[in-house]
C-alpha positions, 0 to 999 in steps of 0.5 A: 500499500505504501508503494502505491501511495508514494507512486501516486504522490510522486505522480501528482508532483510530476503532473504539476511540473507537466512531466505527465500530461493528459488526465491523471486519476490518483488511487490515494485512499483506495490502496486497500482494494487494490492490494487486498484483491490482487493478493487474493488472485492467482497469477493466471487469473485475468484482471481488467481494471478501471482508468484509476488503475495505477495501484492494480497494475503495480501490485499485479507486478508491472514495474514501477518504472514501466508504469511511470514511463507509460505516464510520461508517454515514453516508449519504454512504458508498459504500453509503449507510451501510447496509452498513458495513465488510463491505459496500462496494459501487460499481456504476460501478467494477464493485465488487460487495461486500464479502460478510460470509458466508464464501465468499458471493461465490463463487456471485455471481462465477459469476453475473456471469461467466455473464451476461457470457458470455451477453451476449458481453462479454470481461470477467474476474470476479476473486473474492477469498476467504480460506482458510476459504472453501475449506471451504464447499460453494459453493467446490467448486460454483463451481469445478465450474460455472465449469469446466463452463460455461467461465466467465471467473472468476479465483479469488484465494484470500488464504491468511492461514493462519488461518480466523478463529482456526483454523490452516489445518493444523488443519482441512484434511487437504491443506494445499495449496489448489492441489490442489483446483481441478485436480480440476475441471479448473481450472489453479492456482498458488501465489504469494508474497502478501507480494511485490506485484511477484509478485502483479501479474505472476501476476494479470496473466498469469492474467487475460489467460489467462482473457480469451483462453480464456474459462476459469477460473483459480485463484491462491493468494496466501500472505499473513499478516494482522498484526492479529487476525481482527477487532477483537473477536478476542482472538487467543489462537490464535497466538504473538506471536513468530509474528506478529513473524516475519511482520512481517519480511516486511512487503510495504511494507518489502520494496518500499520497500527494493527501490525504494530499492536500485534508485534508483527512489525516494528518502527524500524521495519516501517522505516525500512519499508519507507526507504525501500519504497522511496528508492523504488520510486526515485529509480522509476522516475529516472527510468522514465526520464531516461526513456526514449520517445517513440520513433516518428517512423512508428506513428502509424503502427497499430493505427491501421490494419495491415493490407492482407490482400 
């Protein structure tokens, strides 16, 4: 979680210096979701993330340097510098985006799971999305198809209570997202998304159920982002007092306190972790700074289909 927090803080700093351009959606405050969920999944499972995916990508194993280089737009980035912040991708790690379109990863997850089922592969497809995506038609279509075709998809809703700048209660008549999946015959549950241990346990159990039965499951992880929706967001839709209250539930501080109380770690251990993380982030920035821009000769590559006539 500290790796994610420090990577995001550095990204915000570099964005202010215009080293990173375009949109930038930070994961600060939601680290328990990415860490707990990824810890519970297997290496051969599929992962489809939303556009707030830096944390997922880092924990999945994409090097911090490749993530930073991608945000710089450098050719040594994990997507060749063509995706930027919202389109991190790694075939070898079965990390299929990074999707800028709200809810855009849902039908892709359905397709991946269908392909695995047709090939007879025992593999879970974990699909992350925010509460705003539950307004989209493909959310309901995807739930319906996974239930109808009995596909091994684990739907993971990161409910941070704000779809961009609109409070969840202001755009949904039923404020309990978990009431949606049962309408399609999909088992659902709600979990404290600020507790990394609770997240890991819930995702592990749900993933094993999907693996054993081949049927979909749905988890709503109730979390909160401490930063604005994106670096362009003036954040006029919520009070500073509300944000400060939620910061008291910081997932990193919660785990730190529990680990110290249980004598699982010491203050010296924490200092060592901080030093190691600082070194990793510094090296990631250097990797991005030293990276090359894509050759002009390659600008049309992956843009047009090859002429096969």
